[in-house]
C-alpha positions in Angstrom: -28.1 -58.2 25.7 -27.9 -56.5 22.4 -24.7 -55.1 21.0 -24.1 -52.6 18.3 -22.1 -53.8 15.3 -18.9 -52.0 14.5 -19.1 -50.1 11.1 -16.7 -51.6 8.6 -13.6 -49.5 7.9 -13.3 -48.7 4.3 -9.8 -49.1 3.0 -8.6 -46.3 0.6 -6.9 -47.6 -2.5 -3.2 -46.6 -2.9 -3.2 -43.6 -5.3 -1.2 -43.7 -8.4 1.7 -41.3 -8.3 1.6 -38.7 -11.1 4.7 -37.0 -12.3 5.2 -33.4 -11.1 6.6 -30.7 -13.2 10.0 -29.5 -11.9 11.6 -26.2 -12.8 15.3 -25.6 -12.0 17.1 -22.4 -12.9 20.0 -24.2 -14.4 17.9 -26.7 -16.5 15.4 -26.4 -19.2 12.3 -24.7 -17.7 9.4 -26.9 -16.8 9.7 -30.6 -17.8 7.0 -32.2 -19.8 3.9 -32.3 -17.6 2.6 -35.8 -18.5 -0.6 -36.7 -16.8 -2.1 -34.1 -14.5 -2.2 -35.1 -10.8 -5.6 -36.2 -9.8 -7.2 -34.0 -7.1 -7.0 -35.6 -3.6 -10.2 -36.3 -1.8 -10.3 -37.0 1.9 -12.5 -39.8 3.0 -14.5 -39.0 6.1 -13.5 -41.2 9.0 -16.1 -43.3 10.5 -16.3 -43.7 14.3 -18.4 -46.1 16.3 -21.5 -44.3 17.5 -22.0 -43.9 21.3 -24.3 -46.5 22.8 -27.9 -45.4 23.2 -29.7 -45.3 26.5 -31.6 -48.5 25.7 -28.4 -50.3 24.9 -26.9 -49.1 28.2 -30.0 -50.5 30.0 -29.7 -53.8 28.2 -26.0 -54.1 29.1 -26.5 -53.3 32.8 -26.1 -56.3 35.1 -29.5 -57.8 35.9 -30.7 -58.1 39.5 -30.6 -61.6 41.1 -33.9 -63.4 41.0 -35.7 -63.4 44.3 -37.2 -66.6 45.8 -40.8 -67.4 44.9 -43.2 -66.6 47.6 -46.8 -67.8 47.9 -49.3 -65.0 47.2 -52.6 -65.2 49.0 -55.4 -63.1 47.5 -57.9 -61.5 49.8 -61.4 -60.6 48.7 -63.5 -58.6 51.2 -67.0 -59.7 51.7 -69.6 -57.6 50.0 -71.6 -55.4 52.3 -75.3 -55.0 51.9 -76.5 -51.9 50.2 -72.9 -50.9 49.4 -72.2 -48.5 46.5 -70.3 -49.9 43.5 -66.6 -49.1 43.3 -65.8 -45.9 41.4 -64.2 -46.3 38.1 -60.8 -44.5 37.6 -61.1 -41.2 35.7 -58.8 -40.3 32.8 -57.9 -36.7 32.1 -57.3 -35.5 28.5 -55.3 -32.4 27.5 -56.5 -29.8 26.8 -59.3 -30.4 29.3 -62.8 -30.1 28.0 -64.9 -27.2 29.3 -67.0 -28.3 32.3 -70.7 -28.0 32.0 -72.0 -25.6 34.6 -74.8 -27.1 36.8 -78.3 -26.1 35.8 -79.7 -23.3 37.9 -83.0 -21.6 37.9 -83.1 -18.5 35.7 -85.4 -15.6 35.8 -87.9 -15.7 32.9 -87.4 -12.9 30.4 -89.4 -11.7 27.6 -88.1 -12.6 24.2 -86.9 -9.7 22.0 -87.1 -9.7 18.3 -83.8 -10.5 16.4 -83.8 -7.1 14.8 -83.5 -5.3 18.1 -80.5 -7.2 19.3 -77.2 -5.3 19.1 -74.8 -6.6 16.4 -71.6 -8.3 17.7 -68.3 -6.3 17.3 -66.3 -7.5 14.4 -62.9 -9.1 15.2 -59.8 -6.9 14.6 -57.9 -8.4 11.6 -55.3 -5.6 11.2 -51.9 -7.3 10.9 -49.1 -6.2 13.2 -46.5 -4.2 11.3 -43.2 -6.1 10.8 -41.1 -3.0 10.1 -41.3 0.2 12.1 -42.3 3.4 10.4 -40.3 6.1 12.2 -41.0 9.8 12.1 -37.5 10.7 10.9 -36.5 12.1 7.5 -35.5 9.7 4.8 -33.2 8.1 3.9 -32.5 5.8 6.8 -31.8 2.2 7.7 -33.4 0.3 10.5 -31.5 -2.7 12.0 -32.5 -5.5 14.2 -32.1 -5.6 18.0 -29.2 -8.1 17.6 -27.4 -5.8 15.1 -28.0 -2.8 17.4 -26.3 -4.5 20.3 -23.4 -5.6 18.1 -22.9 -2.1 16.8 -23.0 -0.7 20.3 -20.3 -3.1 21.3 -18.0 -1.7 18.6 -18.6 -3.8 15.6 -18.8 -2.1 12.2 -20.8 -4.4 9.9 -24.5 -5.0 9.4 -25.5 -8.1 7.3 -28.5 -8.1 5.0 -30.3 -10.5 7.3 -30.0 -8.0 10.1 -31.7 -5.2 8.1 -35.3 -4.5 9.1 -36.1 -1.6 6.9 -34.4 0.5 4.3 -36.1 3.8 3.5 -34.3 5.4 0.5 -36.8 7.9 -0.7 -36.9 8.8 -4.4 -33.9 8.9 -6.8 -30.6 7.0 -6.7 -29.7 5.3 -3.4 -27.3 7.4 -1.4 -23.7 6.5 -0.6 -24.1 7.5 3.1 -27.1 6.6 5.2 -28.1 7.1 8.9 -28.5 3.8 10.8 -31.1 3.6 13.6 -32.5 0.9 15.9 -36.2 -0.1 16.1 -36.9 2.9 18.4 -35.4 5.4 16.0 -32.2 6.0 18.1 -29.2 6.8 16.0 -26.5 4.2 15.9 -24.2 6.0 13.4 -23.6 6.7 9.7 -22.7 3.9 7.3 -21.6 3.4 3.7 -24.5 1.9 1.8 -24.3 -1.0 -0.6 -27.9 -2.3 -1.2 -27.0 -5.2 -3.4 -24.4 -6.6 -1.1 -24.6 -9.3 1.6 -22.9 -6.6 3.7 -25.0 -3.6 3.0 -23.9 -1.3 5.9 -20.4 -0.4 7.1 -20.2 2.1 9.9 -17.9 5.1 9.3 -19.0 7.3 12.2 -21.0 7.0 15.4 -22.7 10.3 14.7 -24.7 11.8 11.8 -22.2 13.0 9.1 -22.8 14.6 5.8 -21.0 14.0 2.5 -18.5 16.9 3.0 -17.9 15.9 6.6 -17.2 12.3 5.5 -14.6 13.4 2.9 -12.8 15.4 5.6 -12.9 12.4 7.9 -11.5 10.3 5.1 -8.6 12.6 4.5 -7.7 12.9 8.2 -7.9 9.1 8.8 -5.8 8.4 5.7 -3.1 10.8 6.9 -3.2 9.1 10.3 -2.8 5.6 8.8 0.2 6.6 6.7 1.8 8.2 9.7 1.5 4.9 11.6 3.3 3.0 8.8 6.1 5.5 8.2 8.4 4.0 10.9 8.1 0.6 9.2 9.6 1.9 5.9 13.4 2.0 5.6 16.2 1.1 3.2 15.6 -2.6 3.7 11.8 -2.5 3.4 10.0 0.0 1.1 6.7 -1.8 0.7 3.8 -2.1 3.2 0.0 -1.8 3.5 -0.8 1.8 4.1 -4.6 1.4 4.8 -6.2 -1.8 6.1 -9.9 -1.1 5.8 -11.9 -1.1 9.1 -8.8 -1.5 11.2 -7.9 2.1 10.1 -11.5 3.4 10.3 -11.8 3.4 6.5 -14.2 0.5 5.7 -13.8 -1.0 2.3 -10.5 0.8 1.5 -7.2 -1.0 0.9 -4.0 0.8 -0.1 -0.7 -1.0 -0.6 2.7 0.7 -1.4 5.3 -1.1 -3.6 8.3 1.3 -3.7 7.1 4.1 -6.1 3.8 2.5 -7.1 0.7 2.7 -4.9 -2.4 0.4 -5.5 -5.8 1.5 -4.3 -8.8 -0.9 -4.0 -12.4 0.2 -3.3 -14.3 -2.8 -2.0 -17.7 -1.3 -1.3 -20.2 0.7 -3.4 -20.2 3.5 -0.8 -16.7 4.5 -1.8 -17.4 4.4 -5.6 -17.4 8.2 -6.2 -15.2 10.7 -8.0 -14.9 12.7 -4.8 -13.5 9.8 -2.8 -11.0 9.0 -5.5 -9.8 12.6 -5.7 -9.5 12.9 -1.9 -7.4 9.7 -1.8 -5.1 10.7 -4.6 -4.6 14.2 -3.1 -3.6 12.8 0.3 -1.3 10.2 -1.1 0.5 12.8 -3.2 0.9 15.1 -0.2 2.1 12.4 2.2 4.3 10.2 -0.1 5.7 12.4 -2.8 9.2 13.7 -1.9 11.8 15.7 -3.9 13.2 13.9 -7.0 10.9 10.8 -6.3 8.6 9.0 -8.6 5.0 8.2 -7.6 2.2 6.6 -9.5 -1.2 5.8 -7.9 -3.3 3.1 -9.7 -6.8 1.9 -8.8 -7.1 -1.9 -9.1 -10.5 -3.7 -8.9 -11.2 -7.1 -7.4 -13.4 -8.7 -10.1 -15.4 -10.8 -7.7 -16.0 -8.0 -5.2 -16.8 -5.5 -8.0 -19.6 -7.9 -9.3 -21.1 -8.5 -5.8 -21.0 -4.8 -4.8 -22.0 -3.2 -8.1 -18.8 -1.1 -8.3 -18.0 0.7 -11.5 -14.9 -0.3 -13.6 -11.7 1.6 -12.6 -10.4 4.1 -15.0 -7.5 3.1 -17.4 -5.4 6.1 -16.4 -3.7 6.5 -13.0 -5.3 8.5 -10.2 -2.0 10.4 -9.9 1.4 10.1 -11.6 4.6 12.1 -11.8 5.1 10.6 -15.3 2.0 11.5 -17.3 3.6 10.5 -20.6 4.5 7.0 -19.5 3.0 6.0 -16.2 4.9 3.4 -14.3 3.3 0.0 -14.1 6.2 -2.2 -12.8 8.9 -1.8 -10.3 11.2 -3.6 -7.8 10.3 -3.4 -4.1 12.2 -4.7 -1.1 11.2 -6.8 1.9 13.8 -7.5 4.7 16.6 -6.6 2.3 15.5 -9.0 -0.5 14.2 -7.7 -3.9 10.9 -8.7 -5.4 9.5 -7.7 -8.8 6.0 -6.1 -9.0 3.6 -5.7 -11.9 0.5 -3.6 -11.4 -1.4 -5.6 -14.1 -0.8 -9.1 -12.7 -0.7 -11.1 -9.5 -3.4 -11.7 -6.9 -5.1 -9.1 -4.6 -3.1 -5.9 -5.1 -0.3 -7.8 -6.8 1.7 -9.4 -4.0 1.3 -10.5 -0.4 2.7 -8.1 2.2 1.1 -9.6 5.3 3.7 -12.4 5.6 6.7 -10.0 5.7 7.6 -10.5 9.3 6.8 -14.3 9.2 9.3 -14.6 6.3 12.0 -13.2 8.5 10.9 -15.3 11.6 11.1 -18.6 9.7 14.7 -17.9 8.6 15.7 -16.8 12.1 14.3 -20.0 13.7 16.0 -22.2 11.1 19.3 -20.5 11.9 18.9 -20.6 15.7 18.0 -24.3 15.6 20.9 -25.0 13.1 18.5 -26.5 10.6 20.5 -25.6 7.5 19.9 -28.6 5.3 16.8 -29.1 3.1 13.8 -26.7 3.2 10.4 -27.0 1.4 8.1 -24.1 0.8 4.6 -25.4 -0.1 2.3 -23.0 -2.0 5.3 -20.6 -2.4 3.5 -18.2 -4.8 6.3 -15.8 -5.8 9.0 -17.4 -3.5 8.6 -15.3 -0.3 9.4 -18.0 2.3 11.7 -19.9 -0.1 14.0 -17.0 -0.8 14.3 -16.0 2.9 15.1 -19.6 3.8 17.7 -19.8 1.0 19.8 -17.3 3.1 20.2 -20.1 5.7 19.5 -23.5 4.1 21.7 -25.3 1.6 18.8 -26.6 -0.6 15.3 -25.0 -0.9 12.4 -26.3 -3.0 9.3 -24.2 -3.8 6.0 -25.8 -4.8 3.1 -24.1 -6.5 0.4 -25.0 -8.9 0.6 -21.7 -10.8 3.1 -21.5 -13.6 2.8 -17.7 -13.8 3.7 -17.4 -10.1 6.7 -19.6 -10.5 8.0 -17.6 -13.4 7.9 -14.5 -11.2 9.6 -16.5 -8.4 12.4 -17.4 -10.8 12.9 -13.7 -11.7 13.0 -12.9 -8.0 15.6 -15.6 -7.5 17.8 -14.1 -10.2 17.5 -10.7 -8.5 18.7 -12.1 -5.2 21.4 -14.7 -6.1 24.2 -12.7 -4.6 22.4 -12.7 -1.1 21.6 -16.4 -1.0 23.8 -19.2 0.3 21.7 -22.1 -1.0 20.3 -23.4 -4.2 16.6 -23.0 -5.1 14.5 -24.9 -7.5 10.8 -24.7 -8.3 8.2 -27.5 -8.8 4.9 -26.9 -10.5 2.4 -29.4 -8.9 -0.7 -29.8 -6.8 0.4 -29.6 -3.2 -1.9 -32.3 -1.9 -0.9 -34.9 -4.5 2.8 -34.1 -4.3 3.0 -34.2 -0.5 1.1 -37.4 -0.5 3.6 -39.0 -2.8 6.7 -37.5 -1.1 5.5 -38.4 2.4 5.8 -42.1 1.6 9.4 -41.9 0.6 11.2 -38.8 2.0 11.6 -38.1 5.7 14.7 -35.9 5.9 13.5 -32.4 5.5 14.8 -29.9 8.0 12.2 -27.1 7.4 8.8 -27.2 5.8 6.5 -24.2 5.3 2.8 -24.8 4.6 1.2 -21.5 3.4 -1.9 -22.5 1.4 -4.6 -20.0 0.1 -7.8 -19.5 2.0 -9.7 -22.7 2.1 -12.8 -21.3 3.8 -14.4 -18.5 1.9 -17.6 -18.8 4.0 -18.7 -20.5 7.2 -20.2 -23.4 5.2 -16.7 -24.3 4.0 -15.1 -24.5 7.4 -15.5 -28.3 7.7 -13.9 -28.9 4.4 -11.1 -26.4 5.1 -10.2 -28.1 8.3 -9.9 -31.4 6.5 -7.6 -29.8 4.0 -5.4 -28.1 6.6 -5.1 -31.4 8.5 -4.1 -33.3 5.3 -1.3 -30.9 4.4 0.1 -30.8 7.9 -0.2 -34.5 8.3 2.0 -35.1 5.2 4.4 -32.4 6.3 4.9 -33.9 9.7 5.7 -37.3 8.2 8.4 -35.7 6.0 10.3 -33.8 8.7 13.3 -35.4 10.4 13.4 -35.4 14.2 14.0 -31.9 15.5 12.7 -30.4 12.3 10.8 -27.1 11.9 7.2 -26.7 10.7 5.8 -23.3 9.8 2.1 -23.6 9.1 -0.3 -20.8 8.2 -4.0 -20.1 7.5 -5.3 -17.0 5.9 -9.0 -18.0 6.3 -10.6 -15.6 8.8 -13.5 -18.1 9.2 -10.9 -20.6 10.7 -9.9 -19.5 14.2 -6.5 -19.9 15.8 -7.9 -22.5 18.2 -9.3 -24.5 15.3 -6.0 -24.4 13.4 -4.0 -25.6 16.5 -6.6 -28.4 17.1 -6.2 -29.6 13.5 -2.4 -29.6 13.7 -2.5 -31.4 17.1 -4.8 -34.1 15.5 -2.4 -34.5 12.6 0.5 -34.9 15.0 -1.4 -37.8 16.7 -2.0 -39.5 13.4 1.6 -39.0 12.3 2.9 -40.3 15.7 5.0 -37.1 16.2 5.5 -34.9 19.2 5.1 -31.3 18.4 6.3 -28.3 20.4 4.8 -24.8 19.9 7.6 -22.3 19.6 5.7 -19.2 18.6 2.2 -18.0 17.6 2.3 -15.2 15.0 -0.1 -13.3 12.8 0.0 -10.7 10.0 2.7 -8.0 9.9 2.2 -4.8 11.9 1.0 -2.9 8.9 -2.1 -5.2 9.1 -3.5 -4.1 12.5 -6.2 -6.1 14.4 -9.3 -4.3 15.6 -10.4 -6.1 18.8 -14.1 -5.3 18.2 -13.9 -6.7 14.7 -12.6 -10.3 14.9 -12.7 -10.6 11.1 -9.6 -8.3 10.9 -7.5 -11.1 12.5 -7.5 -13.4 9.5 -3.9 -14.6 9.3 -2.6 -17.3 11.7 0.9 -18.6 11.8 2.3 -21.4 14.0 6.0 -22.1 14.3 6.5 -25.7 15.6 9.4 -28.1 16.4 8.7 -31.7 15.5 10.3 -34.7 17.3 
């Protein structure tokens, strides 16, 4: 009986702890960094392979041996004039053509070779791979799979799903009709030929450029009307337009008090007419008496390169202060003040999608009477940390970006009168810091894990899940019994089920019992389109750890 050998478990060497850089408001900003923390790499765990079918057969109990019995061979006597025994026939595949038995044929007179008819030549015309439709150009033909997806309500067509793209002469259009292989119209899309996402559906019927601009204005007004009840004296910042979720693919508009940031994320929107329409509607809907309003266009450098979008203009799309357009302001979320600079920060400048989760984390900490120590991992500009400082006595925010922590410190100064606890900032790599702290500290009441997107593509999902598990494993080890863990993922390639599975596996490894208190997502100004799963990108779990 053969047995498989167990693979040897590799023991990871104990990492050397590296000093982290701590920044406290009352002390000298940012201690000497010393050696930079080495990036943490996760060793892939090895598991014993399942036994093969042959091994299972070998390990099965053998049958008891039977008693030996005498075998008597019997040979029949040869009969006279008997035919020899037939030999067994073997059949090969494919079977050879059987020769037809010879039969008598009627004699015919031989004809000369010249009089015989020539054989018909074999047809070698290749089958066309892309259909040629009798419809006016330009148009785009998509695969059957993409046609079914679009008919089910999805709005995207990837480059691999594009069968033909007939553009005609001249510059490629911004709008293009989309048809299936039979020439049936599926809708009108914004066109970006150089992108991996070349088509984004804007209408299910055929629309012209003037009709699209009218649709753009109407949908923009409807999107602003849906957000207007969310704005009040405590919150004057929100996302006004969320791309496909508001039927405006590729358009992002965020409002920070009196400054509005516009992002065009697809080449189909890169026109002066679109910019003028957006600026006009924003002016009509947002500008009130004695109010200041400035509308800036801000480009995403990576998207701009992939889509081939022109550089934004240096002047605002609209401003009530033409001599000195406003570039910075203070906006409010849940009654707290945050500084905003239109020329710095990530995305449009700040993250508005966690607004309701900020408030929920503080409410759960208060209801569970967890008012001691709180840790905000990947704090960015202090969103979770400042909300928790309204409840907890001591809050620490960790981030690897010095520039972000400097903004967080200014936000702290703007809210000191509203906070009951002290706040300090630590500049360090989250993986290395948690790995060091999890071996020594186990008395945190609240820990928030809100890392950036680990999975930018489907190929990065496996590595992203390892990263999420490592962060949550360290956080679970640091929480005291009954503590609160708020863990988030903003990777739309990582589903909610995958995030829950990763946290559950981390709980097993940490030997902790975890209770799910609440599942959350992005704030209500980031709506989810059911037919477009990609619009549900932010996942948030609120857990109690015993």
